[in-house]
C-alpha positions, 0 to 999 in steps of 0.5 A: 500500500506504499504511497498509493492513493486508496480509500483508507478505513476508519480503523486504519485512521484510528490505528494511525492516530493511536500514538502521540508522535504520529498525531503531532506530526500529522497535525503539524502537516496541516499547516506546514508542508514540507516539514522536517521531521526532527523538530517534531520528534524531539520538541517535547523530549525531557532528556537527550536519551529521550530525544534519541529514543523518539528519533529512533522510534520515529525513523523505524516505526512511525514514519514508515507506518505513515508512509505505508498508509500514504498519509506522508511522503518521506525522504529518508536522505533529506529527512523531509516529510510532506503530505502524502497522497492519502493525507486528505483522507485523515484531514477531517480527524486531524482538524477535529483534534486541532480545533479542539486541542484546548478541550483535550487532555494535554498529552493528546497532542 
């Protein structure tokens, strides 16, 4: 399913939004495109080891998953992340989260 425009199920979208790092990255892409992935990964890290752990997790788990669903396009060489062909499929959920961020628990975004 890599970077192809297909209809994504609601379950796939909920699965995608199940981790805060993926939510933060996708919400950041609502307004910024292209987006360098590094600041999104380490912006709220408490320590250097936490930042490294987040970076490794983003590189090996979260970015590949988002790319597989087609929500992002990811250039591994330049570390550039941009909206993918299926980004508009998940946009309504992202906008809902973003528009109600002040009403949600702090760790949701």
